[in-house]
C-alpha positions in Angstrom: 114.7 113.7 141.5 116.1 111.2 139.6 114.9 110.5 135.8 115.6 108.2 133.1 114.1 109.5 129.8 113.5 106.9 127.2 113.9 108.0 123.9 115.6 111.2 123.1 113.3 112.4 120.0 111.3 115.7 120.3 109.2 115.2 123.3 112.1 113.3 125.2 114.6 116.1 124.2 112.3 118.6 125.8 111.8 116.4 129.1 115.7 116.0 129.3 116.8 119.4 128.7 114.1 121.2 130.9 114.9 118.6 133.8 118.5 118.9 133.4 118.4 122.7 133.5 116.1 122.4 136.8 118.9 120.7 138.4 117.5 117.1 138.4 119.4 114.1 137.9 118.3 113.1 134.3 119.6 110.7 131.6 118.4 109.9 128.4 118.5 106.4 126.9 119.2 106.7 123.0 119.8 104.2 120.5 122.7 101.9 120.3 126.2 103.7 119.7 124.4 107.2 119.5 125.2 109.9 122.3 124.6 113.4 123.4 126.0 115.8 125.2 123.7 119.1 124.6 120.4 119.9 123.5 119.7 123.2 122.2 115.7 124.4 122.9 114.1 126.8 120.9 110.4 128.2 120.3 107.6 129.2 122.7 109.1 128.3 125.9 112.1 130.0 125.1 115.6 129.5 123.8 118.5 127.7 125.9 121.2 125.3 125.5 121.8 122.3 128.1 124.4 120.0 128.7 122.8 116.8 129.3 123.9 113.4 129.8 122.8 110.0 127.6 123.3 106.4 127.7 122.8 103.7 124.8 122.2 100.7 127.0 120.5 100.3 130.6 123.4 98.9 131.8 125.2 102.0 131.7 122.7 103.7 134.4 124.4 104.1 137.7 121.6 105.1 139.7 117.9 104.2 140.2 115.2 106.8 138.7 112.4 107.5 140.8 110.5 108.3 137.4 111.3 106.7 134.2 109.7 108.8 131.4 108.6 106.7 128.0 108.6 109.2 125.1 109.4 106.7 122.3 107.0 106.6 119.1 104.3 104.2 119.4 105.6 101.7 117.1 108.8 101.4 119.4 107.1 100.7 122.8 107.5 97.1 122.8 111.2 97.1 122.0 111.5 100.1 124.8 109.9 98.5 127.4 112.1 95.1 126.6 115.2 97.3 127.1 113.8 99.0 130.5 112.0 95.7 131.9 114.9 95.2 134.4 113.6 98.2 136.4 110.5 96.6 137.1 112.2 94.9 140.0 113.3 98.1 141.6 111.3 101.0 143.0 110.7 103.2 139.7 107.8 104.4 138.5 107.1 104.3 134.7 105.5 107.4 132.7 103.9 106.9 129.7 104.0 110.2 127.7 103.2 109.0 124.3 100.5 109.4 121.6 97.8 107.1 120.6 96.0 103.9 122.2 97.7 100.9 123.7 101.0 102.0 125.0 99.5 102.8 128.5 98.1 99.1 128.6 101.3 97.8 127.5 103.4 99.4 130.1 101.0 98.2 132.8 101.3 94.5 131.4 105.3 94.6 132.1 105.4 96.8 135.0 102.1 96.2 136.7 99.4 98.3 137.9 100.3 100.8 140.3 103.7 101.2 138.4 102.4 103.1 135.8 101.6 107.1 135.5 99.8 107.7 132.2 100.8 111.3 130.7 98.5 113.2 128.3 101.0 115.5 126.2 99.8 118.2 124.2 102.5 120.5 123.4 104.0 120.1 119.9 107.8 119.5 119.6 109.7 119.2 116.5 113.2 118.0 116.3 115.1 120.1 113.8 118.2 118.0 114.0 119.8 115.6 116.7 120.1 118.0 119.6 118.0 120.6 118.3 114.5 121.0 119.3 111.8 123.5 118.9 108.7 123.9 121.0 105.8 124.9 118.5 102.3 125.0 120.3 100.9 124.0 123.4 97.1 123.3 123.4 97.0 122.7 127.5 99.0 121.8 130.5 100.5 118.1 130.5 97.9 116.0 132.5 99.4 112.9 134.6 97.5 110.6 136.6 97.1 106.9 137.5 94.0 105.2 136.1 94.6 102.2 138.3 94.0 104.8 141.3 97.2 103.0 143.4 99.6 105.7 143.2 99.2 108.3 146.2 97.5 111.7 144.8 99.9 113.5 146.6 103.0 112.1 145.3 101.5 112.8 141.7 100.6 116.5 142.7 104.0 116.9 143.8 105.4 115.1 140.5 103.4 117.6 138.4 104.8 120.7 140.4 108.1 119.3 139.7 107.5 119.3 135.9 106.2 122.5 136.1 108.7 124.4 138.1 111.2 122.9 135.7 109.2 124.6 132.8 107.0 121.9 131.5 103.5 123.1 132.4 101.7 120.2 134.3 98.6 119.3 136.3 97.4 116.1 138.0 93.9 114.8 137.4 92.3 111.5 138.7 90.5 111.5 135.4 93.6 111.5 133.0 92.3 108.6 131.1 89.5 110.6 129.5 92.1 113.2 128.6 94.0 110.5 126.9 90.8 109.7 124.7 90.4 113.3 124.2 93.5 113.4 122.5 93.1 110.2 120.5 90.1 111.7 119.1 91.8 114.9 118.3 94.7 113.1 116.7 92.6 110.4 114.9 90.7 113.5 113.0 93.5 115.6 112.2 97.0 113.8 112.0 96.5 111.4 108.9 94.4 114.0 106.8 97.3 116.6 107.7 100.0 114.1 106.6 98.2 113.1 103.7 97.5 116.3 101.9 100.4 118.1 103.8 98.3 120.9 105.5 97.9 122.5 108.7 95.3 121.4 110.9 93.3 124.6 110.2 93.6 124.4 106.5 92.2 120.7 107.0 89.3 121.8 109.2 88.5 124.7 106.6 88.1 122.5 103.5 84.3 121.2 103.5 85.2 118.0 102.0 88.4 117.1 104.9 86.1 118.8 107.6 83.5 116.1 106.5 85.8 113.4 106.7 86.8 114.4 110.3 83.4 114.6 111.4 83.0 110.9 110.3 86.2 109.8 111.6 84.8 111.1 115.1 81.5 109.7 114.6 83.0 105.9 114.0 85.4 106.5 117.1 82.4 106.9 119.3 81.2 103.7 118.3 84.1 102.3 119.5 83.8 104.1 122.7 80.3 103.1 123.3 81.1 99.6 122.7 83.7 99.6 125.2 82.0 102.0 127.6 85.5 104.1 127.5 85.0 106.9 129.9 85.1 110.2 128.2 84.2 113.8 129.0 81.6 113.8 126.1 78.3 112.1 126.1 78.3 111.8 122.3 80.2 112.5 119.1 78.3 116.0 118.6 79.3 117.2 121.9 82.8 116.4 121.3 82.9 118.1 117.7 81.7 121.3 119.4 84.4 121.4 121.9 87.1 120.3 119.0 86.2 122.9 116.7 85.6 125.6 119.4 88.1 125.1 121.9 90.8 122.5 120.5 91.6 123.4 116.9 92.1 127.5 117.3 95.1 127.5 119.4 96.7 124.8 117.0 95.2 125.8 113.6 98.8 126.8 112.2 100.3 123.8 113.3 101.4 120.7 111.1 101.1 117.3 112.5 104.1 115.5 113.5 102.9 112.5 111.4 103.5 114.6 108.4 107.5 114.2 109.2 106.9 110.6 109.9 105.3 109.8 106.9 108.1 111.1 104.8 110.3 108.7 106.6 108.1 105.6 106.1 107.0 104.9 109.6 104.1 106.5 111.5 102.0 106.3 114.5 98.5 105.2 112.4 98.2 102.0 114.1 97.9 103.4 117.7 95.3 106.0 116.0 92.8 105.1 113.4 94.5 101.8 112.8 93.6 101.1 116.9 90.3 102.1 116.6 89.6 99.9 113.5 91.4 96.8 115.7 89.2 97.7 118.5 86.0 97.5 116.7 86.7 94.7 114.8 86.7 92.6 118.4 83.4 93.9 118.6 82.1 93.1 115.2 82.0 96.9 114.3 83.3 98.1 110.7 84.6 101.6 110.7 85.0 102.2 106.9 86.4 105.7 107.1 88.9 105.1 110.0 90.0 101.7 108.0 90.3 103.8 104.4 92.4 106.5 106.4 94.6 103.5 107.9 95.3 102.0 104.7 96.1 105.6 102.8 98.6 106.5 105.5 100.1 103.3 105.2 100.4 103.2 101.5 102.0 106.9 101.9 104.8 105.2 104.4 105.6 102.5 101.8 106.0 104.7 98.9 108.1 107.1 101.2 110.6 104.2 101.7 
């Protein structure tokens, strides 16, 4: 298959390296003036070095991708969609493989329903340096699907097999949007606190004070879920917390959030996580004090780091 990977950061490097190694035609779209010809992968999925191809402008693309994989940070989503919007005139499908709320919705506005695949990515990857990525943890398969139900299931199942054979464990689910919100809840509870206190997920969860804050963040998030009738696997915050602490947290307890590295660079995805919850709640006349405070603290730390 033919792939264009938009954004060759940590997750993008994984997709570009693994798909290229598997023999697919894959090109990475990087920032203007940059280029990369090799990616070295290390970590839990093995070690290898792979020759890759990159371009710094969509004009340099000499084939029509079957799948465009969007992996940029959420704060770069608007710019990335603008860069690739010409591809909506062809047959390419866009796969959104990002953290947080709002990226899929923005992509649908540009490409249209039936042209956008949603991916819930829950493996951890760290870009140690340009061209060197370490895969640190994998909580579950990548889950892909089409919330609009317009893309054929057979195609999505075939695509998930392509990724899995390439070395990125992936499965199809018609309930992918529920999986996305499962991860949004997970990230909202853990990432900002891990970034603020510079601790692992396990350390944050084991401290009674931060654990109490995490519980409150989740409780407030379920106010938004209820207000918007957002489909989830969980009927209540209590039910989700049981799943969170017993199933989701243990495999990743030694993991530091990617937001920790981002906040040190002065820019994070807080507005697609806790900040997004606050914005959604505001539209319904609801105030989320804990999520609002957490978002403000992260923004303050961003500014102090610049």
